[in-house]
N, C-alpha and C positions, 0 to 999 in steps of 0.2 A: 076147679083144678088148680088154678093159680093161687087162690087163697089158701088151699090145703098145703101146697108146697111152701108158701110163705110162712105158714104156722110151723111147718116142719123145720125150716131153716132157723126160725126164731128160737124154737126149742133147742136146736143143736147149739146155737150160739150161746144160749143161756147156760147149757150144760158145760160147755167149754169154759165159759167165764167163771162158773162156780168152781171148776177144777183148778183154774188159774189162781183164784182167790185162796183156795185151800192150800195150794202149794206155796204161795208167797206170803201168807199171813194175812192179818186183817188189821185195819186201822181202828176197829172197835175195841173198847176196853174189855179184856177177857179175864182179868183176875179180880179177886175180891178187892173192893175199894175203888174200882174203876180205873180210869186213865188209859191213854192210848198205848197200844202195844205194837211194836215193829219187830219182825223177825230179823235176826242179825247173825253175822258170822264172827265167831270169837277168835281172838289170837291168844296164845298162852300169856299168862300174867308175867310182868317184868319186875325186876328190882332196879330202881334208879337211886343211886347214892350221890349226894353232894357233899363236898368237903371244902371248907373255906379257910383261907389264910388271912388272919386279921392282924398280922404283925405290922410294925410301922414301915416296913419296906414296901407295903402295899398301900397305894394312895386311896384317899376317900373316893375319888372318881372311879378307880378300878373296882372298889367294893360296890358302888352304885351300878356299874355295868354288870357285875356278878349277880346282883339282885334282879336286874331286868332280864338277863339271860335265864336265870332260874325260873322266874315267873312264866316266861314263854314256854319253857320245857315242861313245867308242871301242868300247864293247861292242856298238854297232849296226853296226859296219863289217862288210863282207862280203868274201868271197874276191876278190882282185884289186884291191880298193880301195887307194889310196895314202894314207899318212898322212905329214904333214910338220909339224915343230915348230920354232919360233924363239924365242929370247929377244930382246926388242927391243934393238937396238943403243943405245949410250949417246950417242955424239957424231957418228959419221960412218961412211961405207962403208969407211973404212980399218981398222976394227976386225975382228979375226977373229971371225966370228959363231958363236954356239953354235947349231948347226942339226942336225936329224936327219930323215932321210927313209927310208921303208921301205914295201914292199908287203905287204899281207896275203897269205899263201901262196895260190896258185891251187888250184883243184880238180884232182884227178888226171884226172877225166873231166868235160868241160864240161856234158854233158847230165845228169849224175847227181852226187849228193853221197854219198860214202862216209862211214862212221863215222870213219875215220881222218882224213878231211878236216875234220870238225867238231873233232876233237881238236887237229889242228895249228893251226886257226884260233883255238880257245880259248887254247891255249898262247901263240900270238903276241900276242893281245890283252892277255893278262895281263902278258906281258913288256913290252909297250908302255906299259901303265899304270905299271909299276914304273920303267921307264927315265925316263919324263917327270916323275917326282917331282922330279928335279933342276931342271926348268924352273920349278917353282913353289916352290922352296926359299926360305923367308923369312929365312934366316940370312945373315950376312956380306954385307950390302947397303950398308954404310956408304960403300964406295968408288964406288958408282954415282952419278955426278954429271950425268946427263942422260937424256933419253928421246927417241930418234931414230926415231920411227915412220916418217917419210918415207923414210929410208934403208933401213929394214927391208923396206918394201914393194917395193923393187927385188929383194931376195932372194926375196920371195914371187912376183914376176914370173918369176924363174928356175925356181921350182917349176912354174909354169904351162907354161913352155916345155918342160920335161922331161916333161910329161904332157899332150900335146895331145889335144883332143877329149873330155876328161873333164868331167863336171859338177863344178864346183869351188866350194868354200865356204871362207871364212876366218873363223875365230872369233878375234877379237883381244881379249884380256883387258887392258884399259887404261882409264884415265880420258880417253884421247885428247888429252892435253895434250902436244903436241910441245914439247920443251925441249932445245935445243942452242945452239950459238954464234950462230946467225943468227935462229932463230925460237923464241920462248919464250911459250907460251900460258898459263903459270902466271900467274894474275891479269891476263891480257891484257898482259903486260909488253912483248912484242915480237911483235905479230901481223903476219902477212904482209900486204903491200899488197893492196888490193881486186882488182888485176889480176894478182896473183902467179901464180895457176893458169894463166891464159891465156898469160902470158909464158913460163912453163915449158913449156907445151904447144907453143907456137910454136917454141921453141928445141929441142924434141925431147928434153927431159930428164925427162919423166914416164915412169914404168914402164908397160908394156902389161899391163893387168889385165883385158883383154876377157873377158867372160863370168863373171867372178868375183863370187860373192855374198858380201857382207861382213856380218858380225854383230859389233857392238861391245858388249862386256860390261864395265860399270863406268863408263860415261859418264853424266854428269849432263845434264839438260835443264831444270832447274827455276829457272834464273836467266838474266838477260839475257846475262851473260858466257858461260854454258854454251851458250845458243842461238847466240851468235856463233861459238863454236868449231864447233858442229855444222854451221852454214851453210858454213864453210870445207870441212869434210869432205864434205858433200853435193856441193859444186862440184868438189872434187878427185877423188872417186871417179867422178863422171860423166865428167870429162875423161879419166880413165884407161881407161874402158870397163867399169868395175866397176859393181855395183848395190848401193846402200845404201838400204834402205827405212826409213821412220821407225820402224816396229815393231821393226826389228833394231838400233836404236841405244838401248841400254837400260842400266839401272843394276844391278839384281839380279834376274835371271831365275830362275825355279824350276828350269828345265831348258833345255838348248840345243835349239832347233828343228832337227829332222833335215833338213827341206826348207824353209829360211827364205825362199827366193825362189820358192816354188811348184814 
């Protein structure tokens, strides 16, 4: 009698165990080609954009920090995320921009992650880090004679149009001092008029950055002039539909926030 009850309990435990394994996935290779598979919970793919100011007002040390922060953020990207990178234009939209856009390789099976998926992701992220070294190169910058953030943001708007429906964030490594033929924020030499943003919006010349979360790295806020520059960008990004929170307008962060707008 005891032996029969023992066999009954053993069978029940095995049945429960099999149901548990079926519900949680298996560590055995289940797809053609083998490899371990783990059932996962997916988040929606993201668009992560980096923009770099290489003008001579940015020190080589700052560019090195930008590279380190970029690499740390890239390592957090997942399958299907899109990465885009820009060097800030110098004077206008007429320049051929240095741009790069690529998707992190998707999983072979959406409901599972195979070992080879992890390998392809790791290889891509390492290649992305190596490729973006050029975007933070601190050499041969003597010929850069302007910083056109405003024109570059039109290129960022094109990234958004190409990836609709994604949660998007822009990390812009810059002192946020627009400096071209018409607007020069260096020392407040030629600040835009107080109604500039509203006039541009009425004319339909602002880029559509709806839903974009903006993080500015390298911007000062400790002087009256710096605060005036920040007020311009606050108004500008609000008018374009983007979101720039005070905490995301910073000088020297320890790391880039992965979800800066919540």
